[in-house]
N, C-alpha and C positions, 0 to 999 in steps of 0.2 A: 044578517046573520054570519056565526062563526063559523069559518070552514078548517080551524089547525085540525092539526092529527095530536091526539092523543094517545101514553102508552101507559096502563094500571099497571102495576107489577104489586102483587101480595098475594099472601095464601090462604089469607082464612077467603073461604069462597062466598061467604056473604057480602063484606062488605067490601071485594070488589067488583060483584055482581050490581051492589046499591050504586056504588061509585060512578062502574059502564054506564051504570042506568040514567043517574043523575045529568051526569056529564055531555048524555045522547040526546037528552029532551034540548040538554041548553044549549047544539047547532053541533056542537064536535064531533068528530069522528075517533072515534074512538076502539082503543082494538088492546086487551089486557092478554097478562103472563100469572103462573102462577107459581113462576119459579122464575133466577137467575138467569139460565141457558135458554129460557124460550123467548125469556126478553130480549134477548141476544141474540136471538136469531130473524126476529122480526124486527127490530134496529138493523138488520144487516140489508132485508130485504124488500124495507119498505121504507122511508123517514119518516121523523117524528120534529111535532115543535114544542111536547112536554114531555118530561113522565114525572107520574105521579106513584112513590116505591115508599113500600116499610120498608122502615130502619131494620128489624126484626126480624131471617127470613131464614127458612131449616138450612139452607146450604151453605149460602152466605149472610151477610149481611147488607142495606140497600143500598149502605155509601158506595162500598167496591163495586157493585154493579150499575151504579147512575155514572162512575167513574169506565167500567169496561167498555157500557153503551155511549160514551161522547166518545172515547175512539172512532166511532163508524161516523154516528152522528156529531159534529162538538157544538155544534149551536143548539145543542137540542136543551130546551127549559129544565130544571127539576125542583121537583115538589117534596118533602120528606115527609112521612105518616108516622107515627108511630102510640102506642097505648101507653110507651111505659119514658113522657116525659124527665128527662134532667138537662143542666146545661152545659153538663158537657157534653151530650148529646144532638145538641144544640149546635154549639160553638161549629164542634167538628164536623157538620151537616151543610156548616156556612162555610165553612173551609175551601170544602171539599165542594163546594159550588152552585149548593144551591139555592133558590132565588126565594120558597116561600116551607115554612113546616109547621106539619098540621099536627091536633091531636087526637087521637081514639074517644071516643066516639065524637063526630062530626055535624054540625047541619047542613044541609044542599049548600042555602047562601055561603057559607063559611068555605066551601069549598070552591064552588063560582067562582068570591071575589078571589081564593087564591091562586088558581088557573090565570083566571083574566090579571094579576097583576104580577105575574110568574112569566109570564108572555109577553105584558107590556114591558118589562126587567127587562127579557132578553131581547124585544128590540129596540131598545137604547143602546145595551150595550152592541147589538148591532149596530148600527145607527154613526155610534159614535166611534167602532170602525172603520165606518165607510167616512164620517169624517178625517181620523189622523190620516185617512189610505189618501186624501183628497189634498195631502201636507203637502208631501211626498212629490205630488199628481202638478200642483202649482209648483215645485220649486222647477221639479225635470221640466215643462211646458217652456220656463224660464229661463233655462242652460239649455236647452233645443233651442230659442225665440236666438238665443247669442251666440250658436255656435254655427257655422256654413261650410267647414269643413266638414265630406263625407264621413271618416273616417272618422274624427270628432263627434259627431253625431253619433256612431254605434256605439262606440267602449265607452262612452256616457249614457244610452241603453241599456249597455247589458248592466255596469256597475251597479244604473238607480236599477233595472226589474228586480237583481240580484241580490241587496239588498232590502227593500223594500218587500219580498216574499221570502225570506229569511231561506235562498237554495244555496246549497255547496256548489252544483256550477250551472250556470250561464252560456248559453253561442246562441249566437242573432244569423240566421245562413236569410244568402238572398238568391234569387234566382235567376240564372244567366240569359244574355236575350232571344237566346234557344226555347226559352221554359219549359229547358232536358235535364236539368239538374238543379239541386242545391248546395254553395260550397259553401262553406261559418265564414262570414265578414268578421266577426268580432266573436271573443272570445272568455269567459272567468273560469280558473277549476280544470281546464283541458289542458293537456301535454303541446308544446308548440308540433310537436309531429302530428300531433291528429289534428289541431289548427289547419297546418299545411295543406295535408293531405287529402282530410276526407270528404270525399262529395257523396252527394245521395241524391239517385234519381228521383223523378215523378213517380208514384206511387209505389215505390219497392221499398218502402222504410216507416215507420211511423212518422216523420219530419216530410215525408215523400207523398205519402197520404194525405194531413196534412196541408197542405200544398197544393193537390189535387182537389180533395172538398172544399176546404173552405173552408174547415169546421174545430177547434179545440175540442182535445182530447185529453182527460184527466186521469195517470194510471197510477193505482196503487194496489191494493189487495184486493176490496171490496165493488172499484168501480166499475162497472160492467162494458165491456167490450166485443164488437161481431169479432166474429174469425180471421179479416181478415186481420185486424192489425192487431190481436192475438199471435198466428206467427211472423209479424216483424218485431214481436218486444225480444231484448236482447238485454247484456248484460240482468244478471240475477243480481247483483250488488246493491242497482240502487232499489230503491225502497217505494219513490214513487217520483213522475215527473208532467209536468204541464207540455205540451205543445201547440201554438197558438201561430194562426196567420197572424203576417202585416198584409192589411188591404189599402191599396193609396187607390185611387179614382176609379171601383170600383174592380182593380184587378189586386189577389193574389203577388205582392213582391221578393215574399221570405216569409218566411219560418221562427217564430221564437220560440225557443226549446230549456223549459229549468229544471231539473234533478235536488228531490235527494236520498241518501245514501239512508239500505238498512237499519234500525235502529236509533232514527229522526223521523221525529212524527208526522205522520206523510202531510201532502196538500191534500185543503178544506175547499170545498165549495168557495166561500170567500176571498185566499188565496187564487183563485179560477178567477175570480169576477175582477181582482182586484187583477191580477194581471194580465184581464184583459182588456180590461181599461187601459193599460199602462201600453199596451204593444198598441193601441187606436192612436195614441198618441204617437210613437215609436212611429208608426207607417205614418204620420203624418210631415212628420220631420222629418226622417230621410226622404221624401218623396221630395221636402221643400229644399234641402242638403243637394238633391241631388239637378234638380231647376235652378239653380241656385249656379249649379259647376254648369250644368249649360252655357247658362246664360253667360259665365262669365267667357266659358270662351266662344261663345256666340260673340259677346263686346269685343274679343283681341280679332278674331277672324275679321269681324266688320271695322277693324282701324288694319288690317294687315292692309285689306282692299280699299281700303279710301288712298291706301300707300300705295297699292300697286301700280307701276310702272306701265305699262300697257293692257292690251286685248287678254293675252296670250297667258300673262302675271297674272292679272285677277282669273282667268281660267285656272291656272293650276293649282290659288291659296282654295277656289271652288272647292274642288275634287277636294284636295286634301281636308278640310277641314269637313265636308262627306262624309270621307268616307272614315274618320271620324269618329261621330255622332252614330251614324251607322255600323258604327264595328265591323268594318267591309271594309276589300280588296280591291276592288274592284267596280268603275263607275270611269260615265260622257257620257261630252256636253252636247249636247244637239243642237244649234244655233241656226235660225229658219235663215233663206238667204234675200241676203234684199230683191233682185232685180224676178230670182224665179220665186221666192215662197217657198221653198221645200227647206226642210229640214236636215241639216249635212253635219257630217263628224268632224268637231271641232277639236278634241279634246276626248283624246281617256288615260286611265292611268290600272294599271292590273292585268288585264290583257296578250297574250301572245299576239302574234304578226297575225295567223290567221283565226283566233278569236277574233279580234280589231276585225276583216275586212269580211266576215259573215255577219258585223251586228247589221241592222236593219233600223232602216226611218222607222219610226211607233207613229202610229196613227195621234193628236195631238190632246194633250187630256187640258180637262178643264178645272180648273182649282174648286168649282162645286160640286163636282162631279166624283163623292168621294166612296162607291160603288164599287166604280172600275180603279181605281186606284185601290183601295182592299180585297181584289179581283185579285190585281199585277201582283202586289205581296204576295200572296199566297201561291203563285208560283215562282217567285224567287226574284221578281226586277220588280222594284216600281217607279215610274214613273212619276215627276213632279218638277208641274207647268215650271219654265221660269218668264216673268210675265213681268209688264209694265206699264201701269194702271189696264184697258184692252189687247193693246196693243202684246204680238206675241213674239217673241226674240227666240226661242228654242223651248229643251228639255233639262233635265239632271235626271238622269240614268243610276242609278244601282243596283247590282245585283246580289242581290239578298242569300243565304243558304234558305233550301226548300224549306226548311221549318222553322224557318227563323221568321219570330214578330216581332216589327217594332213599341216600344212603349209612344205610350198617346202621346207625351209629351215632348219624345223626340223628331214625332212627325212632326209635329207641329214646330219644334223647331230646327227643319230640315225645308218645309216650308216656309220659314220666316230669311231663311241662306237662301234658298231661291230667291225671294221675292226679294231680297240689298243683291244677290249680283246682276240680277236684272237687271234692275237700276245700273249698277257700276256697268254693266256690259253697253249699255244705250250711254250713258259718258263717253267710253270708250269710242263705238264705233260713232260718235260723234264726235269727238279728238282728232281719229284716224281721216275720214273723210274731208275735215278742216285743214290736216298736214296735208293731207291730197289735192285739194284746189289750190295750197300756197304752190307744195310740189308742179303743180301744173303751170303755173304762173308764172315761179321762179322759172322750166323748161321752157316756157317761154319767149321768156326774156332773152335763157343764154343763147338758147337758137335762131332766133334774132337778136342779133346787139342792133338790127336800126331800127328808132322806133318808123319808120316810115313802113317798112316793110312789116312786122307786129300790127302795125296799125290797118295795112290794106290789106289783111288777110282779116282780122275781125271786121273791119267796114263785109267785106264780100257775106263769112257769116250770116254777122247778125241781118244784110238786109237779104239772104236766103230766106230765112228764120221768118221773117218779115213780110214775104213778100213781095220787096219790093223794086221796082227795075232802075234804081240811081239816086246817090245818096253820097254826101261828105262827114266827113268828121272835120272840127275842127277845133284848134287850142288855141288857147292865148299863149297872149305871149308874155312875157313877165315882163319886158322892160314897158309895154305902155297901154298892154291890158287889150288891144287889139284882136279880134276873135283872125286864122286864118285857116284857108280848107289844109291841113295839108294832104290828108287821097280824098280820090274822087272817085264816083262809082257814076259810068255812062256817061252821063252829062254835067254831071255834078250836082248843085242843092244852089239854094240864096242864101248870101249869111248874114242878110237882112232876119232871115227866120231864126240861125244856130246864134243871131246874137239879140232877139227879141226869148228864145228858152236859157240862154246865161243869165237874161237881166232877170228874167222871172224863177227862175231857178224855180222850174215843173217844166213838166213834157204838156205839148200843142201837137194840136190836130186840126185841121182844115179840108176846108172839101167844098171843092170850085169846081163850077160846067159853067161862066162863060167865057167865056172863049181861052182859054186860058193860055198862060207862057206855054213853049216847049217841056219846065221841068214840075209845074204846076200841074193837078186835077185834085188831086187827096197828097197831102206831103199831114206826116211826126215826127216831131222833133223832141228830143230830149237833154239836160245836161246832162253834161259829163261833174257829179261829185265826189267828194270823198268828203265825210263830215263835212265841213261848215268850206269849204275854197271848192269855187265849181273852174276848172281845170279847163273846160271845155260845149261840145254838143253836137251829138247827131242829127242829122238830118236828112229824111228819105223818103222820097215822090213816087207817085204810080200815075201813068195817064187817065186810069180810071179816076173819076170824084167821088165810087162808091167804096173802095179798095181798104179803106184805113177803115177801124171800127176802136171802142173804146179797149177791145182785145187785144189790139194789136198796139194800143197807146202803153197795155198794162207790161209787156212782152217785153219790147223799147227798152223801156223804164227798168230792168231786172236787165236787161242784157247789157246797157246802159252804163248801170252800176262795175257788172263788170269790166268793162273797157277801161269807166276816171280810172278804177281801180291801176290796174291793168300803163291805162297812161303816166299815173303817179309815180308809181314803180319804174320806168323808164325811166325816167326827170329824174326821181333821186340816186337809181346808179348811176348815171353819166351824172350827175354832180356829185355822187360819192368818188369815178373815178375821177374825176377831175381833183376835187380834193385831195385824193390818197396820190394823184401822179405831183399839185404840188408840193405838197408835206414829202415826197421820194426829194424834188429838184431843192427842195432847199434844203433836205439833211446831205446832199451830194455837195451839197454851196458851202456846206460845211468843211468835209469831207475835205475835200481839193483847198478852199481855201486854210485852213487850219497845215495841211500837212503839206499836199502836192505842189501849189503854188508859193510855197514859204518854200520847199526847197529848190524848187528852179529856178527861184530869184537869188536866193544863196551860191548856187552854182554860178550864175550869170556874174555875181558879182565875185564870184575868186576867179573863174574865168580872167572876167576882166584886171582884175588887179596883180593875175599872171603877168596875162601881157602886156601891163604898165612897166609891171617889173622887169621886165625881159623888154623892152622895149629903153630901160635906161643902163641897161646891165647888166639888175642886180643878182645875184647866181641864185636860185630856183630849182629844189629838189623833187623833179617831176614823180621819181618813183614815187615819194607820198606821196604830195600833192596830186595824183593818176586813184593811191588805194583811196585820197578821202574823195576823190567824186564817187571814187567808183560805189562804194559803201551806199553813201548815199544813193545813186540810183538803184542797189540795187532795193534799199529802205524805201522809196516808192514803186518801184515793181511793183515790191507789193503789197503795197498799200493799193496799189491799182486792179492788184490782184481783187483785195477783200471790199473796192466799194463794187467789182463786178461780182463775187459774192454775196451783198448785201442786196444786192437788184435779183438774185434772184425771184421765181415767186413765189410768195409763202400760201405754205399748204393752208391756210385755218380754213379757209371756207368746204374743203374737202375733207383733209384729215381731224381736221380739230386743234383747236389751240396748243392742247399737251402735246402731241405726238410729231407738231410742228414748231416748238419751243425747246422739243426735244431732240432733234432732228439741225437745227443751228445753232445751239451746246454741244454738240459732239463734234459739229463741220471747224465750227474756230479754234472748240481746243488742238483739232486733226490737224486746223490747218492753219495754228501757231506757236506750237508744239509747246501749248499748256494746258494744263494736269486742270479740267473745271469740273466739277459734279454737285447733281442737282438733285433736290428735295423736293414733293411736294404731300403735303396735305390738307385737306380738306376737300370740298367738289366743283371742283373747273367746270363744270358740264353749267350752270347757273352767268357763268358771266356775262353778261353784252356785249355786243358786239364792240362798240365803243371802249367798254376795260377790255376788253380779248386783245385790240388792235395795240391802245397805248404801251399795256404789262408786256404787247412785246418789242415795240420799239425801245419801250424805256429801259430793256433786256440788251437786245444789241446796243444802244447806247452808250449801256454800266461796260457792254464789258470791249467795243472799241477804244473807252478810254482807257481801259486798263490795259490792254495791245500796245497804244500810245507811248504811255506815259507812267504804271508802276511799276516795267518791268520783274513783274509775280511768276510768279513759279505756279498756284495752286490759286484754284476761285474754285467759286461756293455760291449757286445760287440755292437761294430757297425763297419757297410759294407756298402761303397759309393762306388757306379761302374759308370763310367763316360768314351765313346769313347775309352778313351788310358790308365787311370789308373783303379787299384782295390788295393779302400786303407781298413785297416784291424784295428780298434783301441777298442783296451780292458784297461776300467782302473778298478778299486778296490777301495775299503775304505779300505785298510793293512796295516800294521805297513809301511811300503817305509823304501828307504835302502838311502844309499851314495855308488852310485856308486863307487869310487876308489874306498873305501874298502872292496867290494862286486865283483869285480873282484878278485882285488889280491886276497881274501878268498879264491875263487873259486877258482882261480890256484893252490891256495898254495893242498885245500884237489881235484883238478881234476875234482872238478861240472863244466860242458860248459856248462849247460840251457842254459843263457841270448847271449852266441859265439853262441852257435851250430841254434838261431836263426835269429842272424844277418848274417852268415853267408851264412842259406837257402835263406833270402831276397836277398843279394846279388848277389849267385847266381845268383837268377829269374828272376836278372837282375835288380832290386828293391834300393829300401831306407827301411831305418830300425833304429826308433830314442825312444829313454824313458828317459821318466820327470817320475823324484821322489823325495822326499826328505824324511827322519828318521821321522815321524809321521804324514807322509800326500797322504799314496798311491801309486799308482805307476798308467800310462797310457804310452797303449807299443803300437807305431804307425808302422805298415810294410804298404808300397807301391809297388806295385806291375802291371809290365804290363800287360793289357787282354790280349795279345797274346803275 
């Protein structure tokens, strides 16, 4: 049954009342007026769907009346009535927007048919308008989906909504993080100074009231407003305005404002509906752009965390990201101590020393305890758990403004950040423990350079842990493979058990109570295994046949692994020392052979020649000869000093490669009165110990060759490091040489300096080259693998 509202305007009372009765009987809600003034008043008081108007009225004509009523009700359908039909009148009515035309008198069926047709036509017009509105809405959605930058999205929203609603002024205001104030984020039609400075508190203006209530408002001369909205009105030059809330995830995030100046048709209900749809799409797009921006920052933070150098660096990156996401300046990280399982303050930012001292460890917050999180957020403190699976690592503490509430998306990202930090903290802690363990092993080897003393201490500690009375550590001989006891406790242990454990490469448990020998009764043994290599075995005994069980076997197996690593490291350390000594001896032999030995031979031969000349009575210029011998001796003294200088301990182990090479180069230049410069490009910390030693020795040999042969005044060393290669380039401005002649001469006198440099480089898997010519200086380039 129809429930549309019809307004009948006719000065003929009988026809007016007759039309009212016909339409009322048909189910319509009908009001009537005898003049234009009364009809306009009714239209301003209540909405109507159709107007049935007489063309000829005493005060004006029906066409003008329809136009006046349409100012208040733009979507009303019109039907003209007249008793004096003409073509001109009909065309004028159609041009004015009337959907139907009736000639008096008319039967009831014709009246009802005309009303139904007019209403259907108006509904079609409205539907077409909505369909037309969907086109920009679709285009808007497409542009929104293609835009990820927040400022770009905001400007697109303002431009599109202003165009589609034909607004003179459009602005988009966003709520701050405290949800207390609106600021203009994008606008068109407003002066820049207003855009930059205008602020609206929640509840203190039209936009503030819309944000507070979450309901759209349409303002024009005829729109009803409550007293609070009326008191907030300003700018009398504005004829009509729309203010709509922007909602995302159930919360108001901002307000969309549209305005038309006076003298322009006011906004209609259709405009409000279209703007509401556009505002909904805009809110979704803004929320999406914000989320993309946050996720982009989180991705960058994750990449920075992955590259963190240590736990301290990871904590700094986490605090920086957390303060940016929550828009706060004060934050702290609490970590759980391994031994006490208590929370301790690890790192903080934004607190004074006094405030930091007053921070107290909070109770641990479960990630499922959402109520607790909300309560603490309202108190100005947000605590987020740092977890790895079910394991507790600590808390991320954020101090917020008392009235600040984090958006749900920000809170979710902060939880993700805390989870990511938990994984990184676990990794860095494990890495730190490994470093400490290796450092302890290294310190053990350094404190006790004697392997015998290291093993004695280990055996005592292992025996005490397992409750053994006697025992021994057996080490395999590298030459024969025989297992010999290196250290013993008490009466020692049977060698055949050690051989059995080594051959089986697994632990042994043996209990015997049948008249046991002095070292048996209960016995356990485990091999010292590093990878697939068995270095020896540990054997422990006790007189009580029931002393040892599976628990002791497992414990000894773990301890023997550590002991095996120490034994292997000690062996490698000793082997490395021997190799370094051998290389140093070979280098010294070359230095003495090429320099000091040849000079001594020369002086001996010269002295013999002078002696023969004297015996034969030949004249000798003793001043000249003695001066030459003195010069040779002085040169030899310098070379001896250089050899002693080269024997000084290289501090690569304690000071690092770069400081060690810098010291060597500086001392070399000072000792030889040569200007030496050095440059380093790239990361030298990734050099393996082998590459460090090779580069150091190559630089040493290159400079020594320059000292001996180049007569150079200036030398430059350049180190370049990339992910794969380390390159050393040494250039001098000396006399240079012919490579073929120099190599032939070197072979003839047994000097192998250049050949040794080439062999050292190629032995390390690198490449070696020389660029030189007589009178043009020399460039030596060695390229080694980093690892």
